[in-house]
N, C-alpha and C positions, 0 to 999 in steps of 0.2 A: 465648589460644593457646603452648603449652611451643614453643622454640627448642631444634633442636639442639643439643646441648653436644659431641657428636663429631662429629671431620672428615669421616669417612666419613658421617654423619647429615647434614653440613649439608652435602654435597655430593650426596648423593643427594633434596635436600629440594629445594638449590639447580636441578638437575637436571629437577625434576618439575615447580616449576612456570616454568622458563621453555621448555623442548620441549612439554609437556602439550598436543594439542591442545583437550583437554577442559577444562585450566585457564589456558590461555595465550586474552586476549584480541585480538581481529582489532583488526589496525590503522588502522579506519576504518568506518564505517558510512554508510548513507544516510540519513541524517535525513528530509527533504523533498525534493520537485519541486513545483515553483513553476507554475505554467499560466496563461497571459494569458487573461482570461474578459470578455465584452463586456459582462453585467450582476453584478455581485455576487452581487446578495440571490437573484437567479435561480440560481445558481451553487452558491451556499449549501444552499438549498434541495433542488435535487438530491443534492447529490452525500450530504447529512443524513438528507432525508426520503424515496428513494431507496435510497440505495445504507448506512445504517445508520452514516457517518462522526460523529463528535459534530464540536461548537464546542470551539475549546481554549482559548478563552479572549484567544488572542493574535492581536491588533488593530492594524496597525500602517498611520500613513497619512504617504507620505513627498512631498516636492514633485513629485512624479509619475507618481504612481500608490500607493490604498486597495488593503488585500490582510488575508485571514482565512486563518487558520492552522487545516485541521480533522485531527484521526487518530481513529482506532480506537477504538474504548471500553472493549480491551483493554489492558494496559499491555505493549508488544513486542510487540506483532502487526501492525505491517511503518511503512513513515513513511508520514508525512504531507505533504498535500499541500493547497501556499498557494494558492488562488487571488489572484489578481492583476487588477485593473482600474485601467488605465492612467486617467488624468485629462486627457491628451489621445489619443484613438485611435488606434490606430499602424494602419498600413496594412500588413497582415499577409498573406501565402499565405495559403491552406489548409494547418492546422500536419501536419505529418507524425509527429506524435507516436504512443505508444496506453501508456496505464496498465492495468500486469493487477492482475484481483483476484483471490484464494482464497476463495473464499463458502461459506459450506456446503451450499445448496442452490443452484445454479442455477434450478432452474423457479419456484423464490421471488423472485430475482434479475432474471428474465428479467419475469416479471407486475408486476412492480414498475416494470420500467424502461420498459413496453408501456401498462403505465397512466399512464408520466407520457408518453409521446409520445411519445419518442424514436425514433430507427430503427434498426433492426435490422439491420445487417448482416452476420450468419451466424448462423442458431439453434442452440440445444445443439445439440450426435450427429447436425450433419449434414455437415459435415467429415471429414476422411480422411487420414490419411499415409499412401500408400499404400494399401493394403487394410484399415488399421484406421481404426475411427472413434470419432472423439477428442469427447471433451465437452465441448471447448472451446464459447465462445459470443464475439460480436461484436456488441458496440451503440456509438452515437455518446454522446455528451453533449449539453448545450445548446449549447457552442460550436461542437461538434462534432467534439471532441477522438477519438481511436478507443479504445473501452475493450473486454480482453479478459477475460473471466470464465472460470474454471478450476474447478475441484473443489476444494475443501481441502486434501479427503481425498490430493489427487495429490502434495500437497507432503511430499520426505524428512520425515521423523519429528523429524530433531533441528531443520529451519526452519520446522515449526508451532510456531501460539501453544503454551503450556501449556494444557489445556481447562480448563473450566471447574470452579469447585471443588477444583483439585490443589493450591493451595495453594500454588503456584510464580507 
């Protein structure tokens, strides 16, 4: 890379890299969300076999809990989920946590969730915002966490992961 030699060129380059929203990096990024599960193996099986997440290979054992980190198969395609099983079961009330997924095909995803025997809270395409039908669907994971599913196509283009084979 050639550095600017004139003061004006240097100032323009500095301004572009400092203030351009396309060149500047975000101040932070959510890397993972940790959720407590009752059975680590069962939860891992659901999130990998049913929802298509991948075992990142990161497993940790602390004196308090064991955890497994699951990620998406495509790089930069969303936050990871950390499944945490406490060694001494915790007395926790039913959680109000919701995990939101953007999927290629909601019908295929819901078919897999149903086949796995999970509770369907709202079928995709049955909810309304005013008079507009929304494609969103809701289900529960093996530990009762609310899962929201939306079409990947509903993400703003800048937020969507790169298309397969795009080389990005």
